[in-house]
Every structure is written in C-alpha cells, then in structure tokens.
C-alpha positions, 0 to 999 in steps of 0.5 A: 883298874890300875894299881898304885905302885910305891917304888923307889924313883929312877933317873927316867923319873926326872922330867915326871918328878918335876911336874909332880913337884911343881903340881904339889906346889900349887896344891898344898900349902904344906908342902915345901920345895927347897930350890927354885923348880923353874932353874932345874932341867930333867938332865939335873934331875936325873943326876940328882936321882942318881946320887941319891940313889948311890948313898946310904943317907938319902931316899926318893921315893914315888907313888905311880898310878896308871903311868903317872906320879901321884905321890913322893917321899924324901929322906934328906940327910940333916946331922945324921938324921934322915929329914922326912918329907911326904906329899901326895896329889890332892885327888888321890888323898885319903887311899893310904898312899901316904902310908905306903910311902912313909912305910917305904921310907922307914923300911929303907932307913932301917935296912940300908941308911946309915941314919940313927933317926928320923926327923920331920916338921909338921903343923899342928893343924894338919890332922891326918899327917900328924895322925899318920906319923903317930901311927908309925911312932914318931913323938913330939919333941918340939912345937914351933910357934911361927906363923902358923904352928909346927911340930918337930917330931922324930923316930928312932929306928930300929936297925936290923 
C-alpha cells in the first residue's frame, strides 16, 4: 500500500494543485480560495509556486498519496504574520494528514521563515480543526460572528 508523502510543492505540481483546489471547493464549505480558479492556468500556477519557494514569508506544502495530491497547506504573509490554510480531501480526512501538513508548515515557519507568528481563522463549529490547532498551541484571540461564527487564532513562533 502506498504511503502519504508530505512535501513542499514544486512547480511541476501546478496542474495537480489546481485540480485539488477545484475539488476542495466543491467538497467543503470551510475552504475558501482567494482567486477564481478558472482564470489560473497551470503555467501561471507553476510560476507562482516558483516565487513562493524563493521567499521566507510564504509556504506551500502538499500531501500526496499514490500519485494524487490529497491535501494542501499554505502560509501567506500578512503584516509579518503567516496566515495558515489547510485542506484535505474528504475521503482522506481523519488520517493525520492535516496534522502532518500543519507540523511541516510550523517547522518551516520556525526554522526558515522571517515570520513572527502564525494566524488563522476557523469556524467555531469545525470541532476537529479547532482541536488540531489547539494541539499545536494556537490560542483564540477573537471570535467573529458573521453568518457563521469564527475563531481568530494565533501561535507565537519559537525561532531556532
């Protein structure tokens, strides 16, 4: 049986990342993509991945199983903090993949980035995600009530 490979995304992953993001958009109401994916080509995404991999403020990691991308983690620099986003395909959830992706992004943030803390937003009723973030020492700094309540969470980075 194939193992899940947690790794940094490479430009060659561009087409598969776009396909993963499109599938995640249809599967989840907790996962939001900033851009209109229909407007992004594989070439554009490959270039973006190259740029991300050259920074110390942005990160893109993937989970791969049997040649298919099944999960993604992003860290996007916002005001010297890194905003974390994680998503795993429904059929692969509850297998520790999000945990491994988050662990990899924290390792990168603490050992390679110029960021001072990680931040994120999570729906209050997404109990599994809230528990995951708390297990990694994220703390709630605010609760935002819109159509659906969200926690704003942060984690100080321990720099090597």
